C-alpha positions in Angstrom: -2.6 12.6 16.5 -5.1 14.1 14.0 -8.0 12.0 12.6 -6.9 12.9 9.3 -3.4 11.6 10.0 -4.9 8.2 11.3 -7.0 8.1 8.2 -3.8 8.6 6.1 -2.3 5.6 8.2 -5.3 3.5 7.7 -5.6 3.8 3.8 -1.7 3.3 3.8 -2.2 -0.2 5.8 -5.1 -1.3 3.3 -3.0 -0.5 0.5 -0.1 -2.2 1.6 -2.0 -5.4 2.7 -3.9 -5.5 -0.6 -0.4 -5.0 -2.6 1.6 -7.6 -0.5 -1.7 -10.0 -1.2 -1.2 -9.5 -4.7 2.4 -10.2 -4.8 1.9 -13.3 -2.7 -0.8 -14.6 -5.3 2.1 -14.7 -7.9 3.6 -17.7 -6.1 0.2 -20.0 -7.0 1.1 -22.2 -9.6 -2.4 -21.6 -11.6 -1.7 -18.1 -12.6 -1.9 -17.1 -16.2 0.4 -14.6 -17.9 -2.0 -11.9 -18.0 -2.7 -12.5 -13.9 1.2 -12.4 -13.6 1.3 -9.1 -15.4 -1.7 -7.5 -13.6 -0.8 -9.1 -10.2 2.7 -7.6 -10.4 1.6 -4.3 -11.4 -1.0 -3.7 -9.1 0.8 -5.2 -6.2 4.1 -2.9 -6.8 1.7 -0.1 -7.3 -0.3 -0.3 -4.1 2.9 -1.1 -1.9 4.5 1.8 -3.1 1.4 3.9 -2.7 1.4 2.7 0.9 5.0 3.6 1.6 4.6 7.1 0.1 1.2 7.7 2.0 2.7 6.4 5.2 5.8 8.8 4.9 3.3 11.7 3.9 1.4 10.8 7.0 4.2 10.7 9.3 5.5 14.1 7.7 2.0 15.8 8.5 2.0 14.4 11.9 5.4 15.9 12.5 4.5 19.4 10.9 1.3 19.8 12.7 2.7 18.7 16.2 3.0 21.5 18.4 
């Protein structure tokens, strides 16, 4: 596995963890309406970005394999 693929997986993991953290934060009772909107949008975008980047890294790894 090349270092480029490892970096892509690492960035996807960070995006996924931060996105899940934003979505979990929505369960707090002290979240304002503005924060609900922001956490929901940012969380969904980061999790979806993590999924797409993970799939792209997997495809790149398969494509580059001998």
